[in-house]
C-alpha positions in Angstrom: -39.3 12.1 87.9 -39.1 8.8 86.1 -36.1 7.8 84.0 -36.2 6.5 80.5 -37.8 3.1 79.9 -35.3 0.3 79.4 -34.6 -0.6 75.8 -36.5 -3.5 74.6 -34.3 -6.6 74.1 -33.8 -7.3 70.3 -34.4 -11.0 70.7 -35.9 -12.2 74.0 -39.0 -11.4 76.0 -38.9 -11.3 79.8 -39.0 -14.8 81.3 -42.5 -15.7 82.4 -43.8 -17.9 85.1 -47.1 -19.6 84.2 -50.5 -19.2 85.8 -51.2 -22.4 87.8 -54.7 -23.9 88.0 -56.0 -27.1 89.5 -56.5 -30.0 87.0 -58.0 -33.4 87.6 -57.5 -35.5 90.7 -55.0 -33.5 92.6 -53.2 -32.3 89.5 -52.2 -28.9 88.1 -52.2 -27.0 84.9 -49.5 -24.5 84.1 -50.7 -22.1 81.5 -48.8 -19.7 79.2 -51.0 -17.3 77.1 -49.7 -15.3 74.2 -51.0 -12.0 75.7 -49.0 -12.5 78.9 -45.6 -12.2 77.3 -44.2 -8.7 76.6 -43.4 -9.6 72.9 -44.9 -11.8 70.2 -45.6 -15.5 70.8 -47.2 -16.0 67.4 -48.1 -18.5 66.0 -48.7 -19.9 69.4 -51.8 -18.9 71.3 -51.8 -20.9 74.5 -49.6 -23.7 76.0 -51.0 -25.8 78.8 -48.7 -28.1 80.8 -51.0 -30.6 82.5 -49.9 -33.0 85.2 -52.7 -35.1 86.6 -54.5 -38.4 86.7 -56.8 -36.8 84.1 -60.6 -37.1 84.2 -62.4 -37.3 80.9 -62.8 -34.0 79.1 -66.1 -32.9 77.5 -66.1 -32.5 73.7 -65.1 -29.0 72.7 -65.5 -27.2 69.3 -62.5 -25.6 67.7 -62.0 -23.5 64.5 -59.2 -21.5 62.9 -56.4 -23.1 64.9 -54.6 -26.4 65.6 -54.5 -28.4 68.8 -51.2 -30.2 69.4 -51.0 -32.9 72.2 -47.6 -34.0 73.3 -47.3 -36.7 76.0 -43.9 -36.7 77.6 -41.8 -39.9 77.4 -41.9 -40.5 81.2 -45.7 -40.2 81.6 -47.9 -43.1 82.5 -51.2 -43.8 80.7 -52.4 -42.5 77.4 -54.9 -40.1 75.8 -57.6 -41.2 73.4 -58.6 -38.4 70.9 -61.7 -38.5 68.7 -63.2 -35.8 66.6 -66.3 -35.1 64.5 -64.4 -35.6 61.2 -64.1 -39.3 62.1 -60.4 -39.4 63.3 -59.5 -41.4 66.3 -56.0 -41.9 67.8 -54.3 -43.1 71.0 -51.6 -40.7 72.1 -49.0 -42.6 74.2 -45.9 -41.5 76.0 -43.5 -39.8 73.6 -46.2 -39.3 70.9 -47.4 -36.1 69.3 -50.9 -35.7 68.0 -52.1 -32.7 65.9 -55.6 -31.7 65.0 -56.1 -29.0 62.4 -59.5 -27.6 63.2 -59.7 -25.6 59.9 -63.2 -24.3 59.4 -64.5 -26.2 62.4 -64.4 -29.5 64.3 -65.6 -31.0 67.6 -62.8 -32.8 69.5 -62.6 -34.8 72.7 -59.5 -36.1 74.6 -59.9 -38.8 77.3 -57.3 -40.3 79.6 -56.9 -44.0 79.6 -54.8 -46.5 81.6 -54.8 -48.5 84.8 -52.0 -46.3 86.4 -52.3 -42.7 85.3 -49.7 -40.1 85.8 -50.1 -37.9 82.8 -47.6 -35.3 81.9 -48.8 -33.5 78.8 -48.3 -30.3 76.8 -51.4 -29.1 74.9 -50.5 -26.3 72.4 -53.0 -24.1 70.6 -51.4 -22.9 67.4 -53.0 -20.1 65.3 -53.6 -21.0 61.6 -52.8 -18.7 58.7 -55.9 -17.5 56.8 -55.8 -20.2 54.1 -55.8 -23.0 56.7 -58.7 -21.5 58.6 -61.0 -22.3 55.7 -59.8 -25.9 55.1 -61.7 -29.0 56.2 -60.4 -30.5 59.5 -57.5 -33.0 59.5 -55.4 -34.9 62.0 -51.8 -36.0 62.1 -50.1 -38.4 64.4 -46.4 -39.2 65.2 -45.5 -42.3 67.3 -42.6 -42.1 69.7 -40.7 -44.8 67.9 -40.7 -42.7 64.7 -39.3 -39.5 66.2 -35.8 -38.6 64.9 -33.2 -38.0 67.6 -30.7 -35.0 67.6 -27.7 -36.1 69.6 -25.0 -33.5 70.3 -22.4 -33.4 73.1 -24.3 -33.2 76.3 -27.8 -33.1 74.7 -30.5 -35.4 73.3 -33.5 -33.8 71.7 -36.4 -35.3 69.9 -37.4 -33.7 66.6 -41.2 -33.9 66.7 -41.9 -31.5 63.9 -39.8 -29.6 61.3 -36.2 -30.1 60.4 -32.8 -29.7 62.0 -29.7 -30.0 59.8 -30.2 -33.1 57.6 -32.9 -34.6 60.0 -36.6 -34.1 59.3 -39.6 -35.2 61.3 -41.9 -37.5 59.4 -44.9 -35.6 60.7 -46.2 -33.8 57.6 -47.9 -30.8 59.0 -49.6 -28.2 56.7 -47.9 -25.4 58.7 -44.1 -24.9 59.0 -43.2 -25.5 62.6 -40.3 -26.8 64.7 -41.0 -28.8 67.9 -38.1 -30.1 70.0 -38.3 -32.0 73.3 -35.4 -33.4 75.3 -32.6 -32.9 77.7 -29.5 -30.7 78.0 -26.8 -31.6 80.5 -25.2 -29.0 82.8 -22.6 -27.0 80.9 -23.7 -28.3 77.5 -25.0 -25.8 74.8 -27.5 -26.6 72.1 -27.4 -24.3 69.0 -30.6 -23.5 67.2 -30.9 -21.2 64.2 -34.2 -19.2 64.2 -35.1 -18.2 60.6 -36.0 -14.6 59.9 -39.6 -13.9 60.6 -39.9 -16.8 63.1 -40.6 -16.8 66.8 -39.6 -19.4 69.3 -41.2 -20.4 72.7 -38.6 -22.0 75.0 -39.7 -23.8 78.1 -37.6 -25.1 81.0 -39.8 -28.0 82.0 -37.3 -29.0 84.8 -33.8 -28.0 85.7 -32.4 -24.6 84.7 -31.5 -23.1 81.3 -29.7 -20.0 80.1 -30.5 -18.6 76.6 -28.2 -16.4 74.7 -28.0 -14.8 71.2 -25.7 -12.3 69.7 -26.6 -8.7 70.6 -29.2 -9.8 73.2 -29.2 -10.1 77.0 -28.8 -13.6 78.3 -32.0 -15.0 79.8 -31.9 -17.3 82.8 -34.8 -19.8 82.9 -35.5 -21.5 86.2 -37.7 -24.6 86.1 -41.3 -24.1 84.7 -40.3 -20.7 83.3 -40.7 -19.8 79.6 -39.4 -17.1 77.2 -40.1 -16.1 73.7 -37.5 -15.2 71.1 -37.9 -13.4 67.8 -35.8 -13.2 64.6 -36.6 -9.8 63.1 -35.0 -9.1 59.7 -32.3 -11.8 59.8 -31.7 -15.3 61.1 -30.8 -15.5 64.8 -28.5 -18.2 66.4 -30.0 -19.2 69.7 -27.7 -20.9 72.3 -29.5 -22.9 74.9 -27.3 -24.0 77.8 -28.0 -26.3 80.7 -27.2 -24.9 84.1 -26.5 -26.7 87.4 -28.1 -30.0 86.5 -29.6 -31.9 83.6 -32.5 -29.9 82.2 -35.7 -30.8 80.3 -36.4 -28.3 77.5 -39.2 -27.9 75.0 -38.9 -25.5 72.0 -41.8 -24.7 69.7 -41.0 -22.3 66.8 -42.8 -21.1 63.7 -43.4 -18.2 61.4 -45.2 -15.3 63.0 -48.7 -14.7 61.5 -49.3 -11.0 60.8 -53.0 -11.1 60.2 -56.0 -9.8 62.1 -57.0 -12.1 65.0 -60.6 -12.3 66.3 -61.1 -14.8 69.0 -64.4 -16.0 70.5 -63.6 -18.8 73.0 -62.1 -21.8 71.0 -62.8 -20.0 67.6 -59.9 -17.9 66.2 -60.6 -16.3 62.8 -59.6 -13.2 60.9 -62.9 -11.3 61.0 -65.9 -11.0 63.3 -68.1 -12.3 60.4 -66.1 -15.5 60.2 -66.3 -16.0 63.9 -70.1 -15.6 63.8 -70.3 -18.0 60.9 -68.5 -20.6 63.0 -70.8 -20.0 66.0 -73.9 -20.5 63.8 -72.4 -23.6 62.2 -71.7 -25.1 65.6 -75.1 -24.3 67.0 -76.7 -25.8 64.0 -74.6 -29.0 64.3 -72.7 -28.4 61.1 -69.4 -29.0 62.8 -70.6 -32.5 63.6 -71.1 -34.2 66.9 -69.5 -36.8 69.1 
């Protein structure tokens, strides 16, 4: 006879190790998908952590989502992004580039540099229904313009959103918070998660422990991620470094409670919208590179 199922934690998912795939010349891709967690990861769909010398990538169509590319500060080399809406940017170490696909765009990212050792997060973010019908757009934040959050034992970069009186200059059409930085052993970083928001927390290296009132503490070894949800009221998350200096990334945003129909890189609200994007792409109406 089986006993009762354990009660679901009110804040945290179970910690998750990524699926690991080969990438580039001897590199690897660690992938976290929204459907692998045991609770909501919305608005995030997929996060890929890519470490490689990075061959060129073929152009890919996207619709109904955004593609965020964050190159870690310690990486070597850069990524050139171009899209069929005419945007072109060079994403260097410490930068964040954001492509809003809207109703459809073709995008390509190519590695550049004499000595390549790329260390990159690529984040696919679902768009709310109003942004799914907008024309594509791109946004870029250079490392030199990223505000710094400095607290005892921690230094985090504010790539998107706001923290206290600080606000990122990246003017995204969607409310999100993106943090990247380090937390020393024994130091705690406090983060308020607004009601209705989810957070994805990733221990890039080192070890973290996450706590919140009324929730079980979650231990995060290196390369492990957890999601946290604020249901009905704000939640104060406490992110603590354990054992050594840790590298942490947090991406948080309002959960999107809308139908989601996915067909490869197209994420819309209805089957009809997906088929419309497929026809537009096949007819060349998303543009070409």
